Structure formats: C-alpha cells, structure tokens
C-alpha positions as CSV (number, residue, x, y, z in Angstrom):
1,M,0.0,0.0,0.0
2,R,2.8,2.4,0.9
3,R,4.6,1.6,-2.4
4,L,1.3,2.3,-4.3
5,V,0.9,5.7,-2.6
6,I,4.5,6.6,-3.4
7,L,4.0,5.5,-7.0
8,L,0.8,7.6,-7.3
9,A,2.5,10.6,-5.8
10,V,5.4,10.3,-8.3
11,V,3.1,9.9,-11.3
12,T,1.0,12.9,-10.1
13,C,4.1,15.1,-9.7
14,C,5.3,14.2,-13.2
15,Q,1.9,15.0,-14.7
16,C,1.9,18.4,-12.9
17,L,5.4,19.2,-14.2
18,L,4.5,18.2,-17.7
19,A,1.3,20.3,-17.5
20,Q,3.3,23.3,-16.4
21,T,6.2,23.0,-18.8
22,H,4.5,21.8,-21.9
23,Y,4.2,24.7,-24.3
24,E,4.5,24.7,-28.1
25,G,7.3,27.2,-28.8
26,S,7.3,29.5,-31.8
27,I,9.7,31.4,-34.0
28,T,8.5,34.6,-35.6
29,V,10.1,37.0,-38.1
30,G,8.8,40.3,-39.3
31,G,9.3,43.9,-40.2
32,K,8.4,47.2,-38.5
33,A,8.3,50.9,-39.1
34,G,7.3,53.9,-37.2
35,A,7.7,57.6,-36.1
36,T,10.1,58.9,-33.6
37,L,10.4,62.0,-31.4
38,S,13.9,62.5,-30.0
39,R,16.0,65.0,-28.0
40,M,19.3,65.1,-26.2
41,Q,20.1,65.0,-22.5
42,F,22.5,67.8,-22.2
43,N,24.3,68.7,-19.0
44,P,24.3,71.7,-18.6
45,S,20.8,71.9,-20.2
46,V,20.0,73.4,-23.6
47,P,16.6,74.8,-24.6
48,Q,15.4,72.4,-27.2
49,Q,12.3,70.7,-28.8
50,F,11.7,67.1,-29.8
51,L,12.9,66.3,-33.3
52,P,10.5,64.3,-35.5
53,G,12.0,61.3,-37.3
54,M,11.4,57.8,-38.4
55,M,12.6,54.2,-37.9
56,A,12.4,50.9,-39.7
57,G,13.8,47.5,-39.3
58,A,13.5,43.7,-39.0
59,T,12.7,41.5,-36.0
60,F,13.3,38.0,-34.8
61,R,11.2,36.6,-31.9
62,Y,11.7,33.3,-30.1
63,I,9.1,32.1,-27.6
64,E,9.8,28.9,-25.6
65,E,7.8,29.5,-22.4
66,R,4.2,30.5,-21.9
67,H,4.1,34.3,-21.5
68,F,7.8,34.7,-22.1
69,G,10.1,35.2,-25.1
70,L,13.1,36.9,-26.5
71,I,13.3,39.5,-29.3
72,L,16.3,40.5,-31.5
73,E,15.9,43.5,-33.8
74,V,18.0,45.3,-36.4
75,N,16.7,48.8,-37.0
76,M,17.6,52.1,-38.5
77,E,16.5,55.0,-36.4
78,Q,16.8,58.8,-36.6
79,R,17.6,60.8,-33.4
80,G,18.8,64.2,-32.6
81,W,17.4,67.5,-31.4
82,K,15.9,70.8,-32.5
83,E,17.0,74.0,-30.8
84,F,14.3,76.2,-29.2
85,Y,14.5,79.9,-29.8
86,E,12.1,82.5,-28.6
87,R,12.5,84.3,-31.9
88,T,11.1,82.1,-34.6
89,D,13.4,83.4,-37.3
90,F,16.2,81.2,-35.9
91,Q,16.0,77.5,-36.8
92,Y,18.5,74.8,-36.1
93,Q,18.4,71.0,-35.9
94,R,20.9,68.2,-35.8
95,R,20.0,64.7,-36.9
96,F,21.8,61.4,-36.2
97,T,21.0,58.2,-38.0
98,Y,21.8,55.0,-36.1
99,L,21.9,51.3,-37.0
100,Q,20.7,49.8,-33.8
101,M,20.3,46.3,-32.3
102,P,17.8,46.0,-29.3
103,M,17.9,42.7,-27.4
104,L,14.6,42.5,-25.6
105,T,12.8,40.4,-23.1
106,H,9.2,39.8,-24.3
107,I,6.5,39.3,-21.8
108,F,3.0,38.7,-23.2
109,F,-0.5,37.9,-22.0
110,G,-4.0,37.4,-23.5
111,S,-5.5,35.1,-26.1
112,D,-4.2,33.7,-29.4
113,R,-6.3,36.4,-31.1
114,V,-5.3,39.5,-29.1
115,K,-2.2,39.8,-26.9
116,G,-0.8,42.6,-24.7
117,F,3.0,42.7,-24.3
118,F,5.8,44.4,-22.5
119,N,9.3,44.6,-24.0
120,C,12.4,45.6,-22.1
121,G,16.2,45.2,-22.6
122,P,19.5,46.7,-23.6
123,E,20.3,48.2,-27.0
124,I,23.5,49.0,-28.8
125,G,23.9,51.2,-31.9
126,Y,26.3,52.8,-34.3
127,M,25.9,56.2,-36.0
128,I,26.0,55.7,-39.7
129,A,25.1,59.3,-40.8
130,H,24.6,62.8,-39.3
131,S,23.4,66.1,-40.7
132,T,22.7,69.7,-39.7
133,S,20.0,72.0,-40.9
134,S,19.9,75.7,-40.1
135,N,18.8,79.0,-41.5
136,F,21.8,80.9,-40.1
137,D,25.6,80.6,-40.1
138,Y,25.9,78.4,-37.0
139,E,29.6,78.2,-37.3
140,H,29.8,82.0,-36.7
141,Y,26.8,82.6,-34.5
142,E,28.7,85.1,-32.5
143,D,28.7,87.5,-35.5
144,I,24.9,87.3,-36.0
145,E,23.0,90.4,-34.9
146,N,20.5,89.7,-32.1
147,F,21.5,86.1,-31.8
148,P,20.7,84.8,-28.3
149,I,24.1,84.4,-26.7
150,A,23.6,85.6,-23.1
151,N,22.5,83.0,-20.6
152,R,22.5,80.3,-23.2
153,H,24.9,77.5,-24.2
154,N,25.6,77.4,-28.0
155,E,28.7,75.2,-28.1
156,Q,26.5,72.3,-29.2
157,L,25.9,74.0,-32.5
158,I,29.4,73.3,-33.7
159,E,30.6,70.6,-31.2
160,P,32.2,67.7,-33.1
161,I,31.0,64.2,-32.6
162,K,33.2,62.2,-30.3
163,S,31.5,58.8,-30.2
164,K,29.5,57.1,-32.9
165,F,29.0,54.0,-30.7
166,D,25.9,54.1,-28.6
167,Y,24.2,52.0,-25.9
168,G,21.2,52.3,-23.7
169,I,17.9,50.8,-22.4
170,S,14.6,50.3,-24.3
171,A,11.2,49.6,-22.9
172,G,7.8,49.4,-24.6
173,L,4.2,48.5,-24.2
174,G,1.9,47.3,-27.0
175,M,-0.7,44.9,-28.4
176,E,-0.6,42.2,-31.1
177,V,-3.6,41.1,-33.1
178,G,-3.7,37.8,-35.0
179,L,-4.9,38.1,-38.6
180,A,-4.6,34.4,-39.6
181,A,-2.9,31.3,-38.4
182,R,0.6,32.6,-39.0
183,H,0.1,36.4,-39.5
184,S,-0.3,39.2,-37.0
185,L,0.1,43.0,-36.6
186,S,1.5,44.7,-33.6
187,L,1.4,48.3,-32.3
188,E,4.0,49.4,-29.7
189,G,4.9,52.6,-27.9
190,R,8.6,52.4,-26.9
191,F,11.0,54.6,-25.0
192,Y,14.8,54.7,-25.4
193,Y,17.2,56.1,-22.8
194,G,20.7,56.5,-24.0
195,L,23.7,56.0,-21.7
196,R,26.6,57.0,-24.1
197,D,27.6,60.6,-24.7
198,V,27.8,61.8,-28.3
199,F,30.2,64.7,-27.5
200,S,33.4,64.7,-25.5
201,N,32.7,64.9,-21.7
202,H,36.1,65.8,-20.2
203,K,36.4,68.6,-17.6
204,K,37.5,71.1,-20.2
205,D,34.6,70.3,-22.5
206,P,31.4,72.4,-22.5
207,F,29.1,69.4,-21.7
208,S,29.5,66.7,-19.1
209,G,26.5,64.8,-20.6
210,S,25.1,64.6,-24.1
211,S,23.3,61.3,-24.5
212,G,20.1,60.7,-26.6
213,M,16.6,59.7,-25.8
214,S,13.6,59.0,-28.0
215,I,10.0,58.1,-28.0
216,M,8.7,55.7,-30.8
217,V,5.4,54.6,-32.1
218,I,5.9,51.4,-34.1
219,L,3.7,49.3,-36.3
220,G,4.9,45.8,-37.0
221,Y,4.0,42.8,-39.2
222,N,4.9,39.3,-37.9
223,Y,5.0,36.0,-39.6
224,R,5.3,32.8,-37.5
225,I,7.6,30.3,-39.3
226,K,7.4,27.7,-36.5
C-alpha cells in the first residue's frame, strides 16, 4: 500500500510538471516601421524641442515558455534634437541616424487572437550618418545680430561628434492582433534612454553629458515560421 501511494505521488508530480512545462514554442520574423520623437540629455541643459524622425527594421522573436520570449531587432532610427529659440526666425536642428540592435525580453498575455505585451532590454547602436539643418551661419553665430548668446549655451551647434557608438535601455508596451494562423500585426509605444555621450565629456569640455533619448510609435508585421 505504501509503495502504491508513493508511485501515485510520483506519477501525479510528473503530470503536474508536464502540464506546467508543456508549451509549443514559436519562432516569428517580421518587419516594422514607425515615427520617432527625440532630444538630447545635455548637461548643462540646452533649450530644445523634440525632433521628429522615423525608424524601420526587422525583428526575430523566439518564444519557448508561456508568457515569455526573446526578441532581437536590427533597426535604422533617426535621433537628434531641435533648438528652441524664442525668436522664430532662428532655426537649427541636428539629426543622427543609427543602425541599432535591441535585445529585448518579451512578456505577453492574453489570447491567441489578441495579446498585450511588455518589451524591455539593452540596446546597442552605431551612428552611420549625421546632418545639420539651419537657416543661419551656425559656425559663426557670435557675429549674427540679435542672436541669443547671453544666458544660453551654444557650443552644441558646432561641437564635433566624439563617439558614434551608442548603448542604452529600451522599454515598450503594446498589443498584437492575429490576422490568420501565422500572421499578425502589432502596435507598440517604446522609450529609449541613451547612456553614451555623443560629445566629449572631459572637464575642459562644455558638456558633461550629451546622451540621446527617443519616443517611438511602431507598427509591426509578424509571420510565424514555427
């Protein structure tokens, strides 16, 4: 009788473990595109506005456990900032284009038809292009009549790029809607917080901090291959 009880207990435990761990994993690939709003985290601060931009890329998602997966993306994203001037006849913006690779933890919940999800993880990137747009001679702003110099930092207008390598943290919330057995669309709002300064940050330099941040609204298409 004792052996029978032990055997039943072992069988029951095995069944419970199988019930908890059995989940049909999936592999999904897809593409995404969206709009961005970015600015710089200058220290000391600089009057600025969000700079509109865009992003696009490809994604690979691996899900092994229920409610949990991993995402690897390769994206191209525009970041930068737009100067804020009280006089509207001065306009200046600086744009950086990054090739970025987020590596995200993917936590999801809901039904097969509609899911909510949370993504979070590190991101690395490399600046592949940069441009400056202005309606004044920003390299000689000191010579411009009525240009706002007092009580304002302007060194960022001509500051050379020190580091094209970038890294930071991304986090986003969104939902995914299944269209067919293997097809789905996703909508995500994501925030990126950069940890690497673009400009030199030594004591003699004008800025001790010059990292980027951006807000993204992303529409994605996903195709499950497994």
